[in-house]
N, C-alpha and C positions, 0 to 999 in steps of 0.2 A: 872432405870433412876432417875436422881436427880432433874429433872424439866420438865415442859411441853414443847412440840414442838409447834412452831407457823408457820402458813403459811405466808411467807413474800411476795409472789408474786403468780400470777395465769397466766397460759399460755393461750393466745388467738391465736390459730393456724389454720392450714389448714386441719387438720385431725379430723373431728367431732367424729369419732368412732375408736375403737381399730382395727377393720378389715381394712386392708390397710395401717395402720401406720407402717413404717419400724420398724423392730425388734431391730435395733441398730442405733446409730447416725452415720453420715458420709456416708450414702448410698443414700441420696436424696438431692443434693445441692440446688435444687429449692424449698425445703420445708422451708417456712418462718413462723415466729411467733413473737408475741409480748409477752414479759414477763413483766407484769404490777405489779409494787409494790403495796402492800396493806398498808393501814394505820395501825399503825403509822410508818411503815418502808419505806414510800415513800418520805422521806426527800432527796432532791438532794445531800446533803452532803454524804449520804451513798454510793453514786456512784462515788465520787471524785477519780480520778486516774484510774478508770476501763477502760477508753477510750484508755489507752496505750496498751491494750491487744487485741490479735486477736481472742482468744477463751476463753470460761469460762466453768467451771463445774457447773452443776445444780444438786442439791440433791432434790428429790421430792418423793411424795407419789403416789403409784399406785392406783388411785381413781376409775379406770374403770375396775378393774380386776374381778368383781363379788364377790360372797360370798364363793367361794371355800376356804377351809382351807389349810394350809400348810401341806406338807408331807415330810418325810426325803429324798425321791427321786422324780424326775420329769422326764417328757419325752420331751426333747428339740425338737422344730420343725426342727432345723437344722439336726437332726439325723432321720428325717422321722417320728417322733412320736412313734417309735417302741422300742427304747432303753431307759433305765433309767440311770440317773446319780444323784449323791448327789446334793441336792438343793444348797449347797454352792460351787459347781463346775459349776454352771450355772448362767444365768441372769434371771431366771424365776421370774415373779412377785409374785408367790405364795410362800412367804417367811415368817418366823416367824415375822419379821417386814417388811411390804410391802413397801420397799424403793427402789428407782432407782437412778442411777447416770449416767449422760450423759455429754460428752464434746461436745459443739456446737460452731459454728462460731458466733462471736460477730460482727454484722454489724453496730450497732450504739448504743450509750448510750443516752437515752431520759431524759432530766432534766427539760423540760418545756412543757406546754400544759395541756390537761385535764387528762393525766396520765404520770407517770414517770417509767422508767425501761429500758428494753433492746429490741432491735430488733435483732433477731437471725435467723440463717438458718442452713441447713444440720442437722436437728434434728429428733428425734423419739418420739415426745410427742403428746399425745392426747389433743385436745382442753379442757380447763378446769382443766388441771393438776395443783395441788397445789405444789408450790415450797417452800421448807423448808430452802434452803440456796443457795447462789451464791458465787463462789470462782473463782479467776483468774486461768487460765491454765498457769503453769510455765514451759516453755520448758526445762530448765536445770534439773528439777527434775521429771517432769511428762512424759517426752519422754525417754523411756528406749530402746535403739537400740538392746541390747542383750537379751531382754525379749523373752521367749518362752511360748508356750501354746499347748493345744490339737490341732493337725493338722486338725482335723475335724471342727474346729471353726475358720478357716482363713476367711479373708474378702471375702464375697460372691460376685461373679460377677453377672451382669445382666443376667438373664437366659432366658428371653423371648423377642422376637421381638414384638414391639407394632405397630399395624396397625389400623387406623381409617376407618371405613366403608365409602364407597364412598357416601352414603346417608347423611353423617354428614358434608359435606363441608360448609354448611351454619349455623352450630351450633354456637351460640353466644360465648360459652366457648372457642372454638378454635381460636377466634379472639384475645385472650389474650396469647401472647407468653409465659409468665411466667406460666400461668395455664397449657398450653399444655406441657411444659417441665416437670412440676410437675407430670402430669398424666402419661407421658411416663416413668419417673423414678420410679414412684410408681408401675405401672403395670409390668414393666420389672423385678421387684424383685419377681413377682409371689405371690400375697397375699393370694392365696388359701390355705386351710388347708394342712398340710404336706402330709397327706394320700391321697390327691386328685391330687398330683403333677406329678404322673407318667404318662406322656403323656397327651393327651386331654381327658377330661372326658365327653365332650358333653354338660355339664350343663352350664348355664349362671350364672354370679355372679354380684352383685351390690356392689360398693365401693364408699363411699362418699369422694370426694376430693374437699375441699373448699365448695362452695355453691351448688355443682352439684353432682348428683348421676350418676355414670358411670356404665353402663351395659356392660359386656364383656364375651367372651368365649375363651377358650384356645384350640387350635388344632395344632398339629405338631409344637410345639415350638413357636407358634404365639398367642399373646393375641389380639384378634380382638374386638375393641370397637364397640358395636352394637347400643348403645343409650347413649345420655347425657341428663339427665332430670333435 
């Protein structure tokens, strides 16, 4: 490198932890976040013209990946964690340079108030993620209709039906339609470790979604929410 990298913004989002965060963008439309510019990059002029775009690219650092070092091959969760691929053929965070790249929906450009930056949705970012750069998504060059890839890495469909236990009808979180939609989208993607996804394992799991810890169990293709704490 010829110079240092700087954090230009920090994500304030709905996923406090890695567990439960979608593994790719575009899978949870209800997932919202604020991308707050940091000084000295919070000049409103730096955002001029960005409001003309529907989507942006975010280049960021994997700050929550733990201390594991990179290896030439990794086990992608999409392959059940049983097969290895070259790290450069995957989106694994365990890379020589732990950088991520996501295209997200741009809902608003914020240029006044106590912070400046972006309101985004349909993202895959952990709260606190340091953003290194922001670029507009250019449909004429970034959308490639003829592009091909590994057929095992096609867009995943929601794999689980999500049911809230009848005892939760009075849960305050369920009174918020936005939060409920986010919870359904998150759990439908089955956040469990890949090796636990074959059928119901009988165990309960906890995933933090916004300010709430959601306890759920998977049985017969159904994620049943047991508690919202």
